[in-house]
N, C-alpha and C positions, 0 to 999 in steps of 0.2 A: 504494500500500500504506500502511495506517495505521501510526502510530508504534509502537503496542503490538505488532503482528505483526512489524514490522521488528526491534524489540528482542528479541523471543523468538527470532527466527532467529539473531541474533548470539550470544545467550546459549547456544544449543545448539551453534553452531559453536565457541564458546570452550570449552564443556564437553568436546567431543570432542578439541579440540586447543588446550590452553591457551597454548602458546608456538609459534605457527606461524612458519615462516621460509622464505625462498627456497630452492629445491633447488640453486641454483648454489653452488659451493664458492668461498669467498673468506675472506680474513683482514683485509684492509684496504679502505678506500674505493676505492683505485685498482684493486685486484684485482676488486672488484665491478664497477667501471666497465668494465673490460676484458671480464669475463664477460658482462655485459649487452649490450655492443656486439656480441659474437660470437654472442649467442643469437638474434638476429633471424632468423626462418625456419630455425631449427635447434633441436634438442632439447637440454635441459639435460644429458642424458647425454653427448652428443657434445662439448658445450662443456667439461664437467668432465674428460672424457678428455684433451682438448687442454691445458687449463690446468694439470692435474697435472704435465705435462711442461714447460710454458712457465714457470710461476711460479717454480720453483726456479732458473731461469736468468735471468729478467727479471721482476721484480715491482714496479718503479718506472718512472716515465716516462723517466728518464735511462738506466736499464738497457735499456729497450725500444729507445730510440734507438740505443744502442751495439750492440744486437743486429742492428739493420738490418731493413729490410722484406723482403728476400729470405730471410733466415734465419727471420724470423717466419712467413713463409708455410709453411715446412716443418713448423712446429708446428700450424698451423691448417688445413692443406690438406684435411682430411676434413670440414670444416665448410662448409656452403653459403655461396656468395658470398664465399669466403675472400679473393680478390684485392681486392675492393672494401673488405671489412672491414679487411684488413691496411693498405691505403692510408689509410683513415680513422683507424685506430688510431695509425699513425705521426704523422699530422698532429695528432691530439689530444695525443699525448705531447709533441710539439714546442711546442704552444700551452700546455700545462700547465707546461712548464719555463720558457718565455719570459715568460709572463704571470702565472703563479700560483705561482712558486717550486717547481714540482714537486708541488704539493698540489692535490687535487681540491677545487674550490670548493663552497661550501655554499648557493649561491643558484640559483634556477631560471634566471635570466637568464644567468649565467655558464656554467652547465652546457649550456644549449641553444645557446650560442655555439660549443661545441666541435664539430668535424667529426664527423658521424655520430650526434650526440646529439639526439634529438627530444624531444617533450613527454613521451612515455611513459617513455623511458629516464631522463630527468631525475627524473620522479616516483619511479621505483624507487630511484634513488640517494638522493634526499632522504629517502625513507622508511626503507629498509633500512640505509643507512650513517649517516644523521644523525638518525634518529628523528623526522622531521617527519610530521605526520598527512596525508600525501598518499595518493591512491588511484589507482594506475596502472591503466588499463583496457586489457587485451589482449583477444584473441579469447575466452578463457575467461571473464573477468570480464564482458565485453560480453554473452555468451550467458546467463550466470547471472543477471545483473541484469535482462535482458529477459524471460527465460523464467519466472523466479520472480515477477516483478512488483515487485521491489525498487526498480528505477530504470529503467523503460523509456525507450528513446531511439533515435533513428535513426542516430546516430553516436557515436563514442567520447567526444567532448567533452561531448555532451549527457548521456550516461550518467554521466560523471565528475562533472559539475555536480550532477546529481540525487543521486548517492551521497554527495557531500560535504554536501548539504543534509539528507539523510534518515538517514544512519548516525549513531547516537548517538556523542557525543564520546569516550566511554570505549573504543569499539571501532574508532575511525578508524585508529589506528596499525597494527592487525593486519588490518583489513578486506580489503586487497588480497590478502594471503596466504591468508586463509580462502576468499575467493571464487575465486582462481585454482586452489587445490588442490581445491576442491569441483567446479569445472568440469573439471579434468583427470581426476579419478578417479570422480566420482559423476554429475554433471550433464553427461555427455559429449554431443558434438555429434550423432552419428548416432542413438544410442539411450540416453537418460538412464536411469540405474539407480535409478529411483524406488522400487523395492521395498526397497532398503537405505538410502534417503536419510533422514537424521535430521530433515529439515525438510519432508518431503513433505506433511504436513497443514497447513503454513503457506504453502506454495508456491501461487501462483495459476495455474500452468500447467494448461491445460485438457485436454491429451492425455497425462496421466500413464500410465506403463506400470507397473502394480502387480502 
């Protein structure tokens, strides 16, 4: 996709939603880290329902450790893979306390060294909590990038690399949020809602449903 068309796409997404944000509820970098860890293969709705009960009780690494893994499971048991996530979360809290003074680190290397934190999770934290121009590629972003022609690629790292190269600098901070929301509500997997899509004339998808 050429640079002019790419810019027009993000201008329209910006016009429709000037201040996009994650739908996960959080107030601190640690709360965001917890929410993102819990959100793998789970809906934001289910994660928010759990953290609304969890965070008033434990919203720091030390408080989470004092809560204990068994008690933590009671708060997150309705979330998929809750046992594994609970184990990783406790390990992460221990590492944050012992190695980072209970503070969420602001570098990719340190974040990805935390148990259960992969490349995508680190990108979300760096972007949403610390304002870095990263673009996390989940299933929604991957689909939109390929379907529209913005950044076609065979895997998430290839798509991420292309997005970072093609998205104009002024849009990079919000690009992840615009693309994920567009994929979640408009450019859906089974049947894209092309008829109400604000960028359908700029999109390079050949099988539009208008």
